[in-house]
N, C-alpha and C positions, 0 to 999 in steps of 0.2 A: 881220506882226509884231504889229500892234495886236490881232489876234484871239488870238494866244498870250498877250498880256499880260492879257487879260480872264479867262483861266482861272486859278483859284486853286489853291493847293497842296492844299487840302482836296478839291477836285474830282478832281485827279490821283490822290490817295491813295485816294479812293473807287472810281474806275474801275479802279485796280490792286488793289482788294480789300485795301488796307493800312490801318493805323491810325496816327494820330499819337500817339506814346507820351506826349508831354507833355500833350496834351489828354485822353488816357485817364486819366492819373494825376490830373489836376485834377478830372475827373468823379468818380473814385473818392473823392478827398479830400472833395469837396463832399457826396457821398452819405454818407460816414462822419460828417461834421459834422452833417448833418441827423438821422441816427440817434441820435447822442449827445445832441443837443439834445432830441429827443423822449423819450429815456430819462430824462434829468434833469428834464424837464418833467412826466413822468407820475409819477415816483416819486422823492421826495427821501429817500433812505435815510440814517439817521444813521450817522455815521462814527466818532464818539468815544464814550467811556464816558458822558460827560455828555449827549451827544445821545440816546443810547439810553435813559438814565434819564428824561430829559424827554419823549421820545417815548412811553415806556411808561406814565408816570404823571406828571401835572402836579403832584400833591400831593408826590410824592417829589422832583420837580424843585425845588419850593419848599423842601423840607427841605435839599436839597443847597445851594441858594442861601444859606439861613440858616446853614449849616455852613461857609461860606467856600470852597466848591469851584467856584463859578461861573466861567465864562470869557467874557470880553467881546472883541469885535472891535477896539474902539478902545483903544489902549494906555493913554491917560490915565485911562480909566474903570477898566481892570484894575489899574493902579498905585494908584489911589485906593482901590479895593476891598481890595487887599492891605495897604495902609498902615493902613486901619481895623482890620483883624483883628490885625495886629502890635501896634498901639497897645493894643488891648483885652487881648491876652495879657500883655504886659509891664507895662503900667500896673497892671492888676488884680493881677498877681502881686507886684509891688513893694509895693503898698498892703497886701495881705494879709500880706506878710512883716514890714512895719513895725508892723502891728497886733499882732503877737506881743509886741513890746516895749511898746507903749502900752496893750495889753489893754483896748481900747475895745469896746463892744458892736458886733458879736455874738461877742466872744471867749468861747470855751468852755473849752478846756484846751490844753496844749502839744501833745499828740499829735494830736488831731483837727485843730487849726489848722495844724500842719505838713503834714498830709495835704492840707488846702485849698490851702496854698501850693504844694506839690509838684504839685498837679493841673494847673497851668498848663504844666508841662514835657511830660508825655505828650500833653496836648491840642495844644500847639504842634508836637510831633514828628508826631502824627497828621496835622495839617494839612499839614505839609511833605512827608511821605512819600507820602500819597495824592495830593496835587496832582502830584507827580513821576511817580507810577505811572500815573495815568490819561492822561498824555501820552507814555508810553513805548512803544517798539515791542513790548514784551512784552504790554501791554494791547491794542494794536491787533491783534496776531496772534491773541490769544485771542478777541477780539470777532469777527474775520473768520471764525474756525472755527465759532463758535456762531451768529452771525447770518446765515450763508449758508443755513441750512436753515429752511424756513418753519415746520415743526413746532416746532423748538427756539425759534425766534423768538417764536412765539405763546405758548409756555410761559413764556418769560422775561418777556414783556409782562404776562401774567396775574399772575405772581408780583410784579412791580413795582407793579401796580395795587392788589393786596391789601395788600402790605407798606407802601405809601405811607401809607395811613390809620393803620395800627398805629404806625408810626414817628412820624408827626406827633403822634398822641395822647400817646405816651410822652414825646416831646420837650417838648410843652407842659406836661405834668404835672410833669416834672422842673424845667423853668424856673420854673414857678409855685412849686414847693417851695423852689427855691433862693432866689428873691426873698423868700419868706416867712421863710426861715431865716437869711438873711444881710443883705439890704438893708432889709427892713421893720423889724427890731428897732432898728437904730441910728437910723433916721428917727423911729420912735415914741418912743424914749427921749429923743432930743434935742428933739423937739417938746414933750414934757412938761417938760423943763428950761426951754425958752423960756417956756412958759405960767407956770411957777412962778418965773420971773425968777431962776433959779439960774445958776451958772456953766456955760457951754457950752464943751466942748472943740472947738477949731477942726478939729483933725485928725479927730476922731470924726465931725463933721458932713460933712467932705469925703469921708471914707471911706464913710459911709453913702450919700451922694448918688452917688458914683462907682459903687457896686455895682449900682445900678439900670440903668446903661448898659453897664458893662464885663463883668459876669459872664454875662449870657445868651448872648453870642456864644461864650464859652469852653465853656459847657455844650452849646451846639448843635454845636460842633466835636467834642466827645467822643462824642456820640451819633451824629453823622453818620459818624464813623469806624467805628462798629459797622455802620452801613448798608453801608459799603464792604466790610467783611469779609464780610458775608452776601452781598452782590452778587457779589463775586469768587468766593466759594465756589459760588454758584449757576452762574456761568459755567463753572467747572471741572467741576461735576457734569454740566452739559449737554454739555460737551466729552467727558466720559467716556461719556455715552449715545451721542454721535455715533460714538465709537470702537467701541462695542459693535455699533451698527448696521453700520458698515463691516466689522467682523469677521464678522458673520453673512453679509454679501455675499461675503466672501472664502471662506467655507467652502462655499458653494453648488457650485462646480465639483467640489470633493472629494466632496461628497454625491452629486452626479450620477454621478461615477465609480463609487462604491461601489454605488449603486443599479443601474447598468448591469451591473456585474460580478455582483451577486446575481441579476439577471434572467437573464443569460447562463448562469450556473451552474444556475439552476432549469430553464431550457429544455433544457440539455444533459442534465440528469438525467431530465427527462420523456421525451426521445427516446432515451435509453439511450446517449448519447455522453459520453465523458470519464470514464466510471466503468467500471472493469474489475474483474472478480473474479479470484481467484487462478487458477482454471481457465483463464480467458481469457488471463491473462498468460502462463501456461505454454504455451498454444497459440500465442500471438504470439511467444514465444521460440523456437519450434521452427523458425523460418525464414520466417515470413510477411514478405516484404519490404514489402508494402503497409501492413501494420499497423505495421511499424517506421517507415515514413515518417510515418504518422499520429501515432505517439508522438513522433517528433522535432518535428513541427509543433506538437503540443500543448505540448511543453517550450519551444519558441521563443515560442509565444503567451504562455505563463505568464511567461517572462522579460521579454517586452515589457510585459505588464501590470504586472509588479513594478517595472520601470524607470519606467513611466508613473506608477504610484502613488507611487513615491519622489520623482519630480520634482514631482508635484502637492503632496505633503505638504511638501516643502522650500519650495515657493513660498508655500503658506499659512502655514507657520511664519515665513518671512521677512517676509511682510506683517503678520502678527500682531505680530511683534517691532518692526517699524517703527511700527505704530500705537501700541503701548504706549510706546515710547521717545519718540514725538512728544508724547503727552499728558504724560508725566513731565517732559519738557524744559520744557514750558510751566508745569507746577507748580513746577519748580525755579526758573524765572525769577521767578515770583511770590514764592516764599519768599525769594529773594535780595533782593527789594525790601522786603517787609513783614515778614519773619521777626523782625527785631530789634524792630520796633514791637509785634508780637504778644506776644513774650516780656515786653517792658516793661509792657504793659497787664495781662497775666496777673499778674505779680508785684505791680504797684500795686493791682490789684483785690483780691488776697488780703490785702495789708496793710490796705486800707480795712476789709474785713470783720473782720479780727482786732483792729484797734485799736478799732473801735466796740464790739465785744463786751467788750473789757477795760474801756473807759470806762463802759459800762452797768453792769457789775458794781461798779466803783469808786463810781459814783453811788448805787447801791443800798445799799452799805455805809456811806454818808454820810461817806466819807473826804474828800470835796471840801469846801473851805471856802466855796464858792460854791453858791447854791441852783440847783436844776435848773429853768431857765426854759423857757417854752413853745417858744421858738425853738430850744432845744437839741434838741428832738424832731425838728424839721424838718432840722437839720443831721445828726443821727444817721441819720435815714431817707435823707437824700441820700447819705451815704457808704456806708451798709449796702446799700441797694437799688441805688444806682448802681454800687458795686463788684461786687455779685452779677450785675447785668444786663450790665455791660460785659464782665466776665470770662467769664461763661457764653456769651454770644453769640460772642465771639472764639474761645473754646475749641471750642464745638460746630460753628462754621463750618469750622474746619480739620479737625476729626475727621470730619465728614460727608464731606468730599472723600476722606480716607484710607480710610474704610470703603467708600465707593462704588468706589474704584479697586482696593482689594485684593480685591474680589469678581470682578474681571475674569478671573483665571486659572481659577476654577471655572466662570465663565460660558463661557469658551472650551472647557473640558473638556465641559460639557453640550452645547454646539453640536456638537463633534466626536462625542460619543456619539450624538446624534440623526442625524448624517450616516452612522453606521455605521462610524466609524473604530475600528481595533483599540485595545485597552486600552493597549498599549505606546506607541502614538502619542499617545494622550491624556495619558498620564503624562509623556511627554517635553515636551509643550506646557506642562503645569502646572509641571514643573521648570524649564523655560526662563524662564517669567514669574515664578515664585516666587522665583527666585534674585536678582531685582532688588529694590531699595528702591523701594516704591511708596507714593505719597501725600505729604502735607505734612510738612515738617520744619523745624527751626530749628537755630541754632548750626552752620551749614555741614554739615547732615546728621547731626550727632552725636545730636540728640534728635528722634526721630520723633514726630509729633503724631498718635497713634492712640488706640484705645480704652483701652489700658493706661495711657498717659500721663494721659488724662482721669480714669480711675479713681483713680490715685494722688493727683492734685491734689484731687479731690472727697473722697476718703477722709480726707486730712489735714485739710482744712477742715471736713469733717463731724465728725470726732472733736473738734477744738477747739471748734467751735460747740456741739456737744452738751454738752461739759463746762462751757462758760460758761453755757449755758441752764439746766442743772441747778443750777449754783451760784447763778444769779440767782433761780430759783424757791425754793431753800432759804432765801435771804436774805429774800425777800418773805414766806415762810411763817413766819418767826420772829416770835414775839410782841414787840411794841414794849416 
């Protein structure tokens, strides 16, 4: 009995060539754990939009941080970061609104100052919308599609590295121009009043001092919003390229079938099979049973080939439809998140350009009772160039996605043509994809953002801009 007690359960299972299921599961679990630890130790892949931006370009990561889109692990740091930007938005906006009543330096005119006050609303909306988007399942799905392919990942990182320096340079220039046009004039004028021992307006001093601290974050948010538009458009364009590559892979079986059929037809023609003249058909019709069997077999083979070709084409068409619908669904999700913000920024940018052009003409005609001071130049440059830059980047970011995606039906047609597909099949694919709404859109799909929309917007602004420029040149050319 003591001998039996010394025999373990494991020994009995080994002698019986059996396995302990629990121990086997524990061993597999331990192996899986080691493999996962090795994977995460070797490669720390970014998982969010901010991680990808920071991983691709440190400079662009700094731009995103200054724009208010950074994310911290500790809640109290994140809350403090959010409070700082909210205070900057609303305090700066309220001070600018009050200054329309007090008309302290750097007050210019009612219209451009109202633009400055209203600037805080689209800036705050951009900050809220993009912060919500980059943490949404929509953005995560888009990132997973793009970042899974090494080639698209490398192209994305290269674009981020190049764009980081450009965006940082533009942001620094615009912040410097803003401080020169809004913060510095008030400080300079009130310092002169103090030196001359003249009366100093307390609100004017407070407004000038606050502009140095509050306005740069607002400007940084506005331009970082353009970065997010371009970055999102880049993701969608890479997603479309991935769909094109998958489409080319789907067409390969169909191309192989057409090539094999062409090869078989050529071989049959070379050996004299499968092609009968009218005399041979007459001879076969006189009662040759063997030839009749061959003809039946030929018809059956043709039927099988036709059924196979029909099945292959339906499969390719279904896969193509699924690929296109998947890309469009991701585009629809993005438009649902940022479509309203895009439309808001386009309208506000157009208003900035139009208002500044009117103010410049008004100043040239000397209708204003105030002299045109040097800081008014910085303010007009800020609204004119800022409106043109913000509007054009947002506009062409969406248009580029639509132009790239609407080219997919013709790309599919070209692939099918190279595969040897009949014209009718190619036309059916183009009709299938062309009947869909492809690309970016706003107002719940009512307004597509394509080349025609961009042409209309630029044409209207161009006509107004040319008219104001000609009028301004005529006024300058008039003798004093």
